[in-house]
BAGULUM-332440 format. One record per residue (C-alpha): residue number from 0; residue in one letter; x, y, z. Coordinates in steps of 0.001 Angstrom, whole numbers, plus 500000, padded with zeros to 6 digits. Example, Ala and Ser with C-alpha at 12.3 -4.5 7.8 and 13.67 -1.06 7.14 Angstrom:
REM BAGULUM-332440
{pos 0 | code a | px 512300 | py 495500 | pz 507800} $
{pos 1 | code s | px 513670 | py 498940 | pz 507140} $
//
This chain:
REM BAGULUM-332440
{pos 0 | code m | px 552334 | py 545339 | pz 981393} $
{pos 1 | code e | px 555467 | py 543353 | pz 980632} $
{pos 2 | code c | px 555742 | py 541525 | pz 977314} $
{pos 3 | code p | px 556018 | py 537758 | pz 977946} $
{pos 4 | code k | px 558490 | py 537346 | pz 975053} $
{pos 5 | code c | px 560962 | py 540236 | pz 975244} $
{pos 6 | code r | px 560235 | py 541317 | pz 978850} $
{pos 7 | code n | px 560014 | py 544983 | pz 977797} $
{pos 8 | code d | px 557805 | py 547052 | pz 980047} $
{pos 9 | code v | px 555922 | py 548821 | pz 977270} $
{pos 10 | code m | px 552218 | py 549402 | pz 976725} $
{pos 11 | code p | px 550968 | py 546816 | pz 974198} $
{pos 12 | code d | px 548841 | py 547975 | pz 971275} $
{pos 13 | code p | px 545388 | py 546437 | pz 970740} $
{pos 14 | code v | px 545210 | py 544354 | pz 967563} $
{pos 15 | code g | px 542482 | py 545757 | pz 965322} $
{pos 16 | code f | px 542076 | py 543049 | pz 962683} $
{pos 17 | code t | px 543190 | py 539419 | pz 962434} $
{pos 18 | code w | px 542658 | py 536730 | pz 959789} $
{pos 19 | code w | px 541019 | py 534428 | pz 962329} $
{pos 20 | code g | px 538739 | py 536886 | pz 964090} $
{pos 21 | code g | px 538205 | py 539827 | pz 961791} $
{pos 22 | code l | px 537383 | py 542987 | pz 963712} $
{pos 23 | code i | px 535489 | py 541301 | pz 966548} $
{pos 24 | code g | px 537506 | py 538233 | pz 967607} $
{pos 25 | code s | px 540633 | py 540060 | pz 968708} $
{pos 26 | code r | px 538590 | py 542392 | pz 970901} $
{pos 27 | code l | px 536659 | py 539542 | pz 972520} $
{pos 28 | code i | px 539826 | py 537867 | pz 973795} $
{pos 29 | code s | px 541896 | py 541032 | pz 974476} $
{pos 30 | code h | px 544482 | py 540292 | pz 971780} $
{pos 31 | code v | px 547370 | py 542802 | pz 971947} $
{pos 32 | code e | px 550767 | py 543226 | pz 970290} $
{pos 33 | code c | px 554070 | py 544304 | pz 971824} $
{pos 34 | code p | px 555430 | py 547324 | pz 969919} $
{pos 35 | code a | px 559015 | py 546255 | pz 970628} $
{pos 36 | code c | px 559070 | py 542614 | pz 969444} $
{pos 37 | code h | px 555612 | py 542297 | pz 967787} $
{pos 38 | code a | px 554652 | py 539307 | pz 969939} $
{pos 39 | code r | px 550903 | py 538868 | pz 970317} $
{pos 40 | code f | px 549296 | py 537765 | pz 973564} $
{pos 41 | code n | px 546332 | py 538285 | pz 975910} $
{pos 42 | code g | px 546343 | py 541852 | pz 977203} $
{pos 43 | code k | px 544655 | py 540934 | pz 980496} $
{pos 44 | code t | px 546631 | py 537836 | pz 981510} $
{pos 45 | code g | px 549849 | py 538097 | pz 979470} $
{pos 46 | code k | px 549391 | py 534476 | pz 978351} $
{pos 47 | code d | px 549324 | py 533024 | pz 974846} $
{pos 48 | code n | px 545962 | py 533367 | pz 973078} $
{pos 49 | code t | px 546259 | py 530207 | pz 970948} $
{pos 50 | code p | px 543749 | py 528136 | pz 973000} $
{pos 51 | code a | px 541253 | py 531023 | pz 973023} $
{pos 52 | code i | px 541710 | py 531509 | pz 969267} $
{pos 53 | code a | px 541069 | py 527807 | pz 968653} $
{pos 54 | code i | px 537897 | py 527870 | pz 970771} $
{pos 55 | code y | px 536713 | py 531048 | pz 969035} $
{pos 56 | code m | px 537252 | py 529515 | pz 965590} $
{pos 57 | code v | px 535428 | py 526280 | pz 966511} $
{pos 58 | code v | px 532444 | py 528189 | pz 967917} $
{pos 59 | code v | px 532228 | py 530488 | pz 964885} $
{pos 60 | code g | px 532585 | py 527480 | pz 962551} $
{pos 61 | code l | px 529792 | py 525582 | pz 964312} $
{pos 62 | code l | px 527519 | py 528627 | pz 964286} $
{pos 63 | code s | px 528223 | py 529180 | pz 960589} $
{pos 64 | code f | px 527566 | py 525534 | pz 959787} $
{pos 65 | code g | px 524317 | py 525593 | pz 961772} $
{pos 66 | code l | px 523156 | py 528748 | pz 960025} $
{pos 67 | code l | px 524019 | py 527333 | pz 956614} $
{pos 68 | code f | px 522231 | py 524058 | pz 957464} $
{pos 69 | code a | px 519119 | py 525971 | pz 958617} $
{pos 70 | code i | px 519071 | py 528041 | pz 955434} $
{pos 71 | code m | px 519502 | py 524976 | pz 953211} $
{pos 72 | code r | px 516616 | py 523142 | pz 954937} $
{pos 73 | code s | px 514115 | py 525958 | pz 954459} $
//
Protein backbone atom coordinates (compact mmCIF):
# COMPACT_ATOMS: atom_id res chain seq x y z
CA UNK A 1 0.00 0.00 0.00
CA UNK A 2 1.21 3.49 -0.82
CA UNK A 3 1.31 6.11 1.92
CA UNK A 4 -1.07 8.98 1.03
CA UNK A 5 1.34 11.57 2.50
CA UNK A 6 4.86 10.62 1.38
CA UNK A 7 3.88 8.24 -1.46
CA UNK A 8 6.36 5.61 -0.23
CA UNK A 9 5.39 2.09 -1.15
CA UNK A 10 6.04 0.57 2.27
CA UNK A 11 3.95 -1.73 4.44
CA UNK A 12 2.24 0.40 7.12
CA UNK A 13 2.38 -0.73 10.74
CA UNK A 14 -0.87 -1.25 12.67
CA UNK A 15 -1.30 1.28 15.48
CA UNK A 16 -1.64 -0.58 18.77
CA UNK A 17 -2.80 2.13 21.17
CA UNK A 18 -4.21 5.63 20.70
CA UNK A 19 -5.45 8.27 23.16
CA UNK A 20 -8.86 8.35 21.50
CA UNK A 21 -9.49 4.64 21.07
CA UNK A 22 -7.29 2.80 23.52
CA UNK A 23 -6.49 -0.71 22.34
CA UNK A 24 -9.80 -1.34 20.56
CA UNK A 25 -10.63 1.81 18.55
CA UNK A 26 -7.61 1.75 16.27
CA UNK A 27 -8.29 -1.88 15.35
CA UNK A 28 -11.96 -1.24 14.61
CA UNK A 29 -11.17 1.39 11.97
CA UNK A 30 -7.93 -0.16 10.61
CA UNK A 31 -5.71 2.69 11.82
CA UNK A 32 -2.13 2.26 10.52
CA UNK A 33 1.07 4.32 10.51
CA UNK A 34 3.61 4.80 7.72
CA UNK A 35 7.08 3.80 8.98
CA UNK A 36 8.72 6.36 6.69
CA UNK A 37 6.85 9.59 7.53
CA UNK A 38 4.72 8.48 10.54
CA UNK A 39 1.47 9.59 8.88
CA UNK A 40 -1.58 7.76 10.19
CA UNK A 41 -4.45 6.71 7.95
CA UNK A 42 -6.96 3.94 7.20
CA UNK A 43 -5.12 0.77 6.23
CA UNK A 44 -7.94 -0.49 3.99
CA UNK A 45 -8.81 2.67 2.04
CA UNK A 46 -5.71 4.87 2.44
CA UNK A 47 -7.96 7.78 3.45
CA UNK A 48 -7.82 9.99 6.54
CA UNK A 49 -9.43 8.45 9.63
CA UNK A 50 -10.53 11.74 11.24
CA UNK A 51 -14.26 11.32 10.41
CA UNK A 52 -14.23 7.72 11.66
CA UNK A 53 -12.41 8.78 14.84
CA UNK A 54 -15.00 11.50 15.47
CA UNK A 55 -17.88 9.04 15.00
CA UNK A 56 -16.17 6.49 17.25
CA UNK A 57 -15.66 9.07 20.00
CA UNK A 58 -19.28 10.29 19.82
CA UNK A 59 -20.64 6.73 20.00
CA UNK A 60 -18.39 5.80 22.92
CA UNK A 61 -19.29 9.06 24.69
CA UNK A 62 -23.03 8.45 24.26
CA UNK A 63 -22.71 4.86 25.46
CA UNK A 64 -20.70 5.99 28.48
CA UNK A 65 -23.20 8.72 29.29
CA UNK A 66 -26.10 6.26 28.97
CA UNK A 67 -24.38 3.74 31.22
CA UNK A 68 -23.58 6.39 33.81
CA UNK A 69 -27.18 7.69 33.67
CA UNK A 70 -28.55 4.14 34.13
CA UNK A 71 -26.27 3.52 37.11
CA UNK A 72 -27.19 6.84 38.74
CA UNK A 73 -30.94 6.14 38.38
CA UNK A 74 -30.79 2.74 40.07
